[in-house]
N, C-alpha and C positions, 0 to 999 in steps of 0.2 A: 504493500499499499503506500501511497505517496506520503511523506512526512510533512509536516507543518514547517521544519526546518528547510526542507526542500523547495517548497513554495516560496518562503521567505527569502531564499538566496536567489531567486530566478528574477527578480526587478526590484527596482527602487521606487519609492512614493514620489509621485509628481507633485509639483506645486498644485495650488487650488485651481481646480477648473470643474464645469459641469461633467458629472460622471454617472448619475443615477445610481443604479445597483452594481456598477462595474467596480472592480478593484481598484485600490488607489494607484497602482502603477498605469492606469489607462484613464482617457478623457473621452467624453461624448458631447462636444460642443454643438453638434448638429441636432442632437436630441434623437437619433435613430435607435437607440439602446445597444448599438454595438461600438467597440473601440475605435477611435478615430486613427487614421494614419498620422505616425508622429509628425510634428510640425518640423523637425530637425531632419533634414534629408540624409545626414550622416547615418541616421538610425534606420533608414531602409534597408531592407534585405534584400539580396539580388544573387541567391545560391546557384553554383552550377549544377548542383544534384539537388533535386527535389524529393523530400520524403512525404510518402502517402501510406495513410493508414485507414482501414476500415474498421467499423464499430467492432468491439469484442464480444458481441452478444453470442456468436457461435465460434466452433473451431477456427482461428485464424489460419492455420495452415492450408485448410480447403480453400479458403479465399485467395490466396496467393496467387494460385494458377487461373482461378476464374476471373481475376481483376487484370490478368496479363493483357487482355487485347485493350482495355481502356488505358493501361499505364503505356503501353506501346503509342497510342493515339495522344496521350498526353505529352509524351516526350517529344513526339513529331512536331506538334502544334508550338510547344513551348520553346524547342531547340535546347532542351536540358536532358540530362540523365535523371530517371525517376526510379525510386527504390520503394518497394512496399516493405512496410513496417508492421510486423504482427504485434498487436498490443494483447495484454492479457486481462487489463482491467480499465474502466471507466476513469478511475483516478490516474493510472499510469498515462492514458492517453492525454488527458487533460494537461498533466504535469509537463508531458513533452512539448506539446505546442507553447505551454507557457515559456518553458526554458529555451525555446527557439530550436528544439531538435526535430519538430514536426511542422510542416508547412502547409498540408492539405489533409483533411480527415473528414471521414464520415462519422458524425457522433449520433449516438442512439437519441431518440425522441426526448427521454427524461433528462439525460445528461447534457443535452444541447445548451440550455440556459447556464449551467455550470461552466461549459467550455466558453461560451461569449463572456461571462462576467468575471471568471478566474484566469482565463487563457488567452482573452483577446481573439477569440475565434469569430469569423464573420460568415455567417450562414449566406449561401448564394443559389443552392440548387437543391432540389429534389428529384427522386425518380418519379415518372409518372407516364402518362400516355399522350399521344400526339394531339388529344383533345383537350389536355390540360387538367386531366383528374389525377388524383395522387392520394396516398393516405392509406390506412389501414384500420382495422377494427380491434377492440378488446373483446376477446371471446373467452369463456369460461367453460372448461371441459371437466368431465369426470369419466370414470371408466364405465364402458357400457353396462357392465353387470352390477353397478353400485346402486344403493337406494336413493340417490340424489336424482331429481328430475326437474327442480326449479331451484331458484337462489334461497328461498326459504329453507331449503333441505340443508344448507351448508351449515346450520347451527350445529355446534357441537363436533365439527369434523376438523380435519387437519389438512389446510389448503396451503399449497406451495406459491409464495410470491417469489419473484426473481431476486430483485436487489433494492435496497431503500431508494435510489434515485431513478430506478427504471419507471417510466411513464406507464404504459400498458401492464407492467409486471408489479407494481406497487403502488404509485402515486394516484394513478386514476381509480383503481379499487378503492382505496382509501378514501377518496372524495365522493366517488360515484355509488358505491355499494350502500352507504347509509340512506340514499335516497329510495333505494329498493327494500329498505328494513333490515339491511345486514351491515353489522358494525365489524370489520376485519379487527382481529385480536381481542374481541369481547365475545362476539357469538361464535366465531371459530379461531382455532389455533393457526397463527401464522407462522410458516416455515420458509426460510429463503434458500432457495435451490442454487441460486448463482447464475442462472440463464434460464430463458424461455425454452430451449431444447432439453435441459434438464428437467424442468418442470413437467414438461409434455411427456417426457419418457418416464419420469416417476409416477405420472397417473396411469400410464400404460403398464407399468409394473405393480400398480397399486401401493407404491411407496406413501403417495400422497393421495387423499380422497378427491381433491379438485385441485384445479389451478388456472387463473387468470393469465393469458398469454397473448402476445401479438399475433393476429391472423397471417401476416406475412411470413413470419418464423415458421409457424405449424404448417402452412401450405408448401414451403419449401422443403420441409422435412419429410412431408408425405409424398412429394415429387421424387425425393431421393430414396424412398422406400425405407427411411429409419422408423417409421411405425405404420401399422395397419388402421386406416381411419375406422374400420369397423370395430376396433377395439375400444373407441372413445364415443362418448355422447356430448354433444354442444348443448348447454343449458342456457346461455345468455349471450348477447352480444350487443355492444354498444355503438354509436354513431361513428364516423371516421375520424381519425388523428392524422396530422401530418406523420410521415414516416422519417427515416434517417436524413439528417440534414448534412449537406456537403459544404464544408467551410474551407476558407484560406486564412492564415495568420495576418493579423491586422497590420504589420509592419512590412509586408512585402512591396517590393517596388510596384508602383501603380501599372507600368507596361507589362510586368509580368504578371500581374493579377489579371489584366486583359486578355493574355494569352490564356491563362489558367481557365478563366470563364468560358473563353472561346472554345476550348478542347472538350469542356463538359458539354456545352450547348450543341457542339457538332457531332458528338459522338452518335453512332448508330448501333443500336444493341442488336438488330436483327442479324441472325447468323454468328452470333459470338457466344463464347461460354457464359459471359454476363447476362446475355439476353435469355439464353436457357434457364439460368438460375433463377433470375427474376421474371417469372412468367407474367406476361401481362404489361411488362415495363417497356417503353418504347423509346423514351428519350428523358433527358434531364431538363426539368422545369425551372426557369429563374423564379426565386422567392426571395423574401426579405424576413428576417427575425421578428421585427416590430408586429408584423400583421400576421404572419403564418404561424407564429408560435404564442399567439395571445391566449388561445384555449389552454395550452399546456400551462402557461404561467398562471393562469386562473386556477387550474386544477392543483398546482404546487403552492400557490399561496392558500388555498382551502386546506392544505395539509401542513401549513405553517412553515414551509420550506423557506430556508435562507440560503442564498449562494455563497457559502462560505466554504474553506477549506475542510473543517471539520464534518460538516455535513456531506460533502462530497465522498469522505471516508467512510 
């Protein structure tokens, strides 16, 4: 896990400026809720090698090969070498960008606000369809042979959440389930599995009675044959949330940022391993944090979440 000392050593406090919820090493003078490009051009980063990381929701070793077609495209458009960086946790990924060791990253839905406020991440893209649709749902699954048929049946059960900062795996259930008459941690026992795939496999193995998971993750797991869809039962599904955000570090040279964004927006998923993995995804869609993450910030506010180093850990 990332230590407070590691975070403290990765930047210095700036003079007073408008920053909203951002950490004290960033400013937000234009009020868009993300870190501004440093005013001092000597602080702009223009690396010869770009480091890219995908969210640690699932086994990163699998995704190194899956992301290769995009990495090749990113390298061609930017004219830079690009390396895939396998991260093991959300906190390690945030620390890597904060310390300047990570330039481009896909952050999971819930951890995205932590990356924005603690690491100066700037969300600019989501995976979606050519029509502009994007997102995923929170789904609650149980084993097909369980006695759980609706949310009220979770009372007294052992339910797997993923991790404290996960949106669909914890924050959204904590905010939305009470509206359904179910209080996580009171009406049922919360056990953190570590990831969506572990939650789902735990339900299949009956290690957990039920689990809230992201629809996009379980769909990919089913497509890879990691579990039999007939072994589980869906008992509830939410409205759609934004999915993984794609970000660049706030202090990259503007010309490089322009090329990075161009690479994302021009990448064609069809016929690639990435397109096969993310079924239904056709393109990267331009987004912004202030608008597209409003619902997530609302959920996190309802949970009393504060974007601090301690809460991330």
